[in-house]
Structure formats: structure tokens, C-alpha cells
N, C-alpha and C positions, 0 to 999 in steps of 0.2 A: 504494499500500500504506500502511495506517495505521501510524503510528509507535507503538511500545509505550512508554508513559510509564514513568518510573523507579519510580513508586509501584506499578505493576503487576508489576514485577520483585520486589518485596518480598513474600515469602511465608514463612509458618512452615514449610511443607513443605520449604523449602530446607535445613533442618537435616540432612537425609539426603543432601544433595548437597555436594560439595566446594566449589563456587562458588555465588554467589547471595546476595542480601541477606535478612536475617531481621529482623523487627520488633525494635527494640532492647529493648523490654520483655521479649521472649522470649529474645533472644540472651544478655543479661547473666546470667541464672541458669545457662545452660548453660556459660558461660565461668567462673563462680564455682565450679561443680561441679568443674571441672578443677583449680582452685587449691586447693580443700579437699582434693582427693584426694592432692596432692603437697606441700602446703605444709610440713608437719612434716618429711618426708623431705628436703625442699630445704634447710632451715636446720640440720638436725641435724649433717651432717658438719662444717660450719664451726664449730659450737659445740664439738664434740669436738676438733677441731684446735686451736682457740684456747685450750682448757684446758690444752694441753701446750706451746704455741708460745712461743718466745722471739724477740725482735728486738733486736739490739744488746745482747744479754745480759740484757734485761729481759722478764719475763713480761707477758702482755697484761692490761690492766685491764678492768673490766666495761664501761666506755665504748667502748673499742676493739673489744671483742667485739660490742657493740650496733651499732657503725658497720659492722662486717663483715657482720652479719645484714642490715642495711639494704642494703648493696652486693649481697649474693648474691640478694636478691629482684629488684633492678633488672636484674642480668645474666641472671637466668633469664627475666625478661620480655622483654629484648632478644633473647636466643637464640631464644625461641619465636616472636617476631615475625618474625625473619629466616627461620626454617623455614617459617613460614606464607606469607610474601610475600618471595620471594628477591630478593637484590640481586646481580645478575650471576651468578657461579658459586656464591655463597653461598646455600644454602637449597634444600629439596626441593619446596617448595610443598605439602607434605602436612600433615595435622593432627597434627603432632608437638609435644609439650610438652617443653621443655628445663628441666633443673635441675641442681643440684650432685650429683655422682656419689659413691656409696659405694665404687665400684670403686677409686678412688684413695686411700681412707682410709689404708691401711697405708703407702703411699709418702709421703703427705702428713705423717703423724704422724712418720715417721722423719726427713724433711727439716726440718720445722717445729720439732721439738725441738732441732735443732742451731742453726738460724737461719731465721726466716721468709723471709728473702731467698733462701735456697737453694731453698725450695719454689717461690717466685715465679719464679726463673730457670728452674727445671726445667720448670715449666708452660708458660712461654713457648716454650722450644725444642721440648718434646714436643708442644705443641698445633700448632705449625707443621709438625712431622713428620707428624701425622695429617692435617693439612690438605692436605699434598702427597700423601699416600695417597689422599685423596679426589679430587684433581685427576687422578690417574693410575688411577682405579678401573676404567676401561674395559679396561685392560690386564691386570688381575688378578682382576676380579670373577668370571670364569667358573669359577674354582676353588671359589667358594662355591656349591656345587650345591644344588638344592632339598632334598635330604635332610640336608645339613649345616646349612642354614639352619633346618630344622625342629628338628633336635637343639639348636641354639643357642636357639631360641625356648622349647622345652620347659625347658631349663636355666635360662633367665631366670626363668620361672615358678617353678621349683623353688627357685631361689636366694632368692627374696623371700617364700616362703611363711612362713618362720620369723619374718620382720619382721612380717607381717600377724597371725600368731597371737600373737607377743609383745605387739603393740599391743592385740590383743583382750583381753589379761589385765592391761593396765597402766594406771596413772594416777599423777599426782603426790601424790594424797591417800591412796592405799592401797597395800599391798604387792602385788607381782606374784601374780596368781592369786586375789586375794581375791574374795569372793562379790559384793562391790559392783561391782568392775570387770567381772566376768563378767556380772552382771545387766544393767548399762548397755549392754554390748557386745551382748548377746542381744536386748535391746529395740531397739537401733539396727538390727540385722540383721533382726529380725522386722518392724520398721516398713518397712524398705526392700522386703522381700518383699511385704508387704501393699499398699504403694503401687504396686508393679510389677504386681500381679495385679488391683488394683481400679481404678486410673486408666485413662483412655482417651486415645488420640491422643498429641499431643506431650508432654502432662504426664507420661505413663507413663515417658518417658525421663529425667525428673528425679528418679526414685525414689531414687537414691543421695543426692542433695542433701536431699530431704525426710526420708529416713531419718536422715541426720546431724543435721538440725534437731531432730527428736524426741529423738534421743539427747543432743544438747547441752542441751536443756531439762531432761531428766531428770537429767543430770549435775550441773546447777546445784544441784538439791535434795539431792544426795549430797555437796555441798561440794567437787566436783572442779575447779570453775572458779575460778581465782585472778585476779580483776580487779586485784589489787594490782600485778601485773607490768605491766599496761598503764600505770598511773599512774607507775610508776618509770621506764619507758621514755620516756614523754612528758617527765618531769622532766629526764631525761638528755639527750634529743635535741631536745625541743621538738615542736610540732605540725607544723612543716615543717622538713625537714633536707636540706641540700645534701649529696650523697654525697662522701666524702673519696676522691679519686682519686690514683693514682700515689704512694701513701703509703709503699711499701716498695721499697728499692733492690734489684734482683735481683742474685743471686750465681750464678755458673755453675760447678757442681761436677760433673765428668764422671761420677762413679759414680751420683750422683742423677739426672742427665739420662738415662743409659742405662736405669735402672730405671723412670723415668717413660715413656720411649719405649716400652718393652715393655708397660706397662699401657695406654698410649694404643692400642696394637694391639688389646688386649682390648676397650677401649671402642669401637673401630671395629666389632668383631664384634658387640657388644651393640647398637650403633646400627643395623647392617644387619639384625639380628634384629627389633628393635623396628619399624623402618620397613617391613620386609617383612610383619610381622604386622599393622601398620596398614593396609597395602594389601589384604591377603587377608581380614582380619577386618572391616574398615570399608568398603573400597571394592569388595571382591569381584574383585580383579584382581591380577596380578603387578606387582612393583615394576620400574621402568625404570632403565637404567643412569644416566641423567641424574639421577634422583631419589636414587639411591644416592650418586652423587658429590656432589650438593648437600648432602645430610644429613651426610656425613662432613666436608665442608668447614666447616660450621657447628660440628660437634662439635669439630673441631681448632682452627680459626682463632679462633672465638669463646671457646674455652677459653684461648687465648693472651691475649686481651683480658681475660678474666676474672681471670687471674693478674696480668698486667702492669699493667693499668689499675685494676681494682677490688680487687685483692689477695685474690681468692677462689680456692678450689680449682676444678678443671676442671668443666665442665658436660657433660651428655650427655642423650640421650633418656630419658624417664621411663617405665618399664614399666607403672607403675600407671595412667597415663593411656592407654596402649595398651589395657589391659584395660577401661577405661571406654569407650573407643570400640568395642571388640569387643562389649561388652554392650548399649550403647545405639544404636550405628550412627549416632550424631550426629557427622558428619564435616566439618561446615561450618566453613570457615576464619574467616568473619566472626564466628561465635559464640565460637570458641576465642580469637580476638583479644582479646575482652573479658577473658578470663582472664589473658592476657599484660599487658594494660593494668592489671589489678588488681594484678599483682605489682610493676609499675613504680611505680604509685601507692603501694603498700604500702611501697616503699622511700623514696619522696619524702615520704610522710606517715606517720611512725612509729606514730601511733595505729592506723592500719589494719593494719599488719603485726602490732602488738601484740595486736590483737583476734584475729587468726588463731592466734596462739600460745596462746590460752586454750583452744583445742579439745583436750579430753582425748584421750589416746592410745586409750582403750577405745572411744570413739565413732568414731574414725578406723578402728580395727581392726574394728569391726562391719561396715564396708562393704568394707574392703580385702581381706578374706579371699575374697570372691567375685570381686573385680576381679583378684587375683593368680592365682586358680585359672583364670580365663577366659584368661589369657595361655598357661598350660600347655595348655589345650584348643585354643587356636589353633595351637600347635605340633603337637599330635596330629593336627589336621585337615590341617595342611601335610604331615605324614608320610603320611597316607592319600592325599593328592593326588600325592605324589612316587612312591607305589607301594612297597609293602613286599616287594620282590624279596629273594632270599636275600642278595645283596650289600648292599642297603640295610638289611636286618635286622641283618647283622654290624656295619655301621658304627654303627647306632643303639644296639645292645645294648652294644657295647664302649666307645663314647665316653661314653655315659651312665653305665655302670657305673664306669669309671675316673675320669671327670671329676667325678662326684658323690661317688663313694666315697672318694676321697683327702681330701675335705673333712670326712669323718666320722671320720677316724682321726688322733688326736693323735700327733705324733711321726713321721708318715710321711716327712717331709722333713728330719728332724734331721740326717742325714748327707749332705745335699746343700747346695750353695751357698745361702746365706741368700736371695738374690735369687729363686731358683726357688720357695722356700717362700713368700716374700711374694706372688708372683703366683698360685700355684695352690693353696696350703693353704686359703685362705678365699674362693676365687673359682672356683666350679664351672663357670661359663660359659667361663673361660679353658681349663680342662682339657678340657672337652667339645669345644671348638673345635679345640684342638691335636691331640687324639687322633683326632677325626673327620677333620681335614684330612690327617693322615698316612695314614689308611686310605683316604681318597678318592683320594690320589695313588698309593699303592702296590698297593692291591688290584686284581686283574685285573678288567677290565670285561667279559670274555667270559662270558655266562651259563652256558656249558658247564662252567666251572670250578666251579660251585656245584651241579651236578646230582649226585644221589646214585647 
């Protein structure tokens, strides 16, 4: 039998397969497309946290914040690499992109405003807690039924729609909702649609990247791109910068640790939803117990590394990249690896990261609105596959109504413990999961109970 050479294994058609080599010239754009989809969302939580954080009684300087941004890019790249190519029990082997999570923002702000060390210590303990949940996933995963997973995925899509629409109308040069922002966003969105409908073959799947490129060029003429931030970053950190590691001494405060552990449970649910949507929307199959366990271990243990070693907030799977996979069906790990490498290089070479930060929000929003919507549609598809029996309809209707509804009513949790409000008031995913889980456990499973 003739041996197949390695060059024959390299094919552009492999972009639609989980494994297999893709020509590097084709693989890099697909990887960069993922970085562009999540870059701003990845660095934003840390920028917000650094603006209120104190360490040993001193607020953060601009240089310290810049170093943290550098570190958050590196840890996002490392987390993504481990998800793509597992190390032992760490990693799912799925095309999952990791980044800093908005889910922890309220808890991080509360802890970091007291002392950054409290936040770091809570992340270390909470991350290990979720990691242990991942190792034991086979014992409790069965309670996450298909209909409950579908509700969580829909809520993930709903929870970030406002982020996409806000980006659609925003830029640093003009006020929210100005005609300049909206015009650039519409041009970006229209360009993406044109590329999707007119291009053929593999190039068609790069329509998001091409749309962003057109929007970026247009935004330059509107004065939305500030290249001055690039030069200031380079002046502060240099062309090459070694990351500052273990810069914050952890403090362990029991109240903060408990709060973070509860939010890590929510993060675990989001990761299960994201990885499930990746499998159903990108690979056309159900997720396995091993993949669930590996993805949660990365979510938890690498978050502990993110806090303890890099001084960053926890990382989790990024829903916008799940949406990108659902739209393009490009699931090849080799391609997405270049996105992870770009994030790591962006951290080691500040000018690269600084260039990504010049991308105006309205350009990003022009593409993310369709990506975020596609996540919600993946959840609706999962609902259809789970079957909308009377019982499943009750679970879906009640969990979505309450979980989403309480986030729309200011003051709903005013007379409850503050910890409950911090978890559920601004996180519909948590509410949908808790209500859905309670109903899943206590509602009778006998179909006769639901007959009229």
C-alpha cells in the first residue's frame, strides 16, 4: 500500500473538519477572524476592573493596566490552546475560544475595589472549585438535560444581544447612536452580507473578516481610529515585553470566595452551553461526557492560573466565537490555533495588541449582531431536537420568563441578600439555569400529568 505523504494531508477543505492540516496561508485568516470577533470583549472586563482596583491601598497606574491587558491576551491564548489540544484531563479538544469573562465582572469589581489581592485569592479557590466540578462531571452531568442545555444556550444568546447592539451604535469618536456610528456599522454589516452571498468556496466563510476590513477602512475616514494609542502603548511597554507574573499576593476572604464559587457554577453552565452549541452547530453531533469534563477543567483550573499567575480575572468560553463557528462551520483546530497564537503574540509584542485595540466598536458591532443572534438560533434548534412536549414547554417558558425577566426589573432583588442580587440581577443565564434545573428535578416526568 502506498504511503500518503504529509503534503497530501494538507487541504483547504479540512477547515470543515475538526482535525487535519490546512495551508497556513488559508489557516491564518480564519484564526484572525476569531481574534477580531472576541478581542475587545476579552480586554474590556480587565480595563473596567483596573479602573476601580486598588492594591496595598494604591490605585492602578496606566502602565499597570497596560501590563494586565498584555497578560489577559496571553492567558486567553493559552486557555484556547489547551482547549484545542488537551493536556491530560485539561481540555475538550473542541474548537472553543477562551477569554476573560463578563460573568465575573460584578464579583471582581466588589473584591478588587477592596484589594486586588482579595480578587486574586478568590479566583484561585473558585477556579479550583470549578475544576473539581469538571473532574466529577460524569456524576452530575445527567441533570443537565437537552432541554435545559437548550434554554441555557438561548439565554446566552439573549444575554449578549445588548452588547452587540450597543457596539453597533458606539465608537470613541462619536456619541452613542450617532449617525456616523450607525452608518459605519451598517456598511460593515452590509459588506459582510455581500461577501457571504457573492464569494464562493472557502473564501465565503471569511465574510466576517472581510466585512470588518471594509468597515475598518471606512471608519478611518470618519476619524474613529486612534493610532495614537498604539504609539503610547509601545512607548510604555516597548516593542517586546515580558509578561509580569505573580505580581499580586493573594488574600483569602471567605465571603468573597463563596461569592466567586457561586459565579463559577454559573460559568460552568455557560461553558456547557457554549461547548454543546459548538458540537451541535459546528460538528452536527452531541457533546460527550469527556468533552464536558475537559472543557470545565480548563474553565476552572486555567482561571486559577489566570488569577494567581497572570493577575487577571477568570476566563471562560466565548459565545461570540461559538456564533462564528455556527455561521461558518469552520471547526478546524489547526486554523483556530493561529488565533490563539495571535493572542499570545499580541501579549508578547504590545504593538500587535495595540493594533487590535484600534478596531472601533461599531465595526465590531456590525458583525457581532449576526453572530450573537446565531447563538440564540442554535439554542432554538436544540429545543426542536429535544422535543417540545408539554413538560419541556413548561420548563422553557418558565425558566426563560423568570431568568430573563428579573434582569429587566430594577429593584427586584432589593430585599434579598446582596449576594443573590449580584448573581442573578445582571446574569440571565444563571437565573434561567437555576429555574430550569428546579423544574427539571421536581416536575413529574409522566406524560399523563400534562394531558388535558
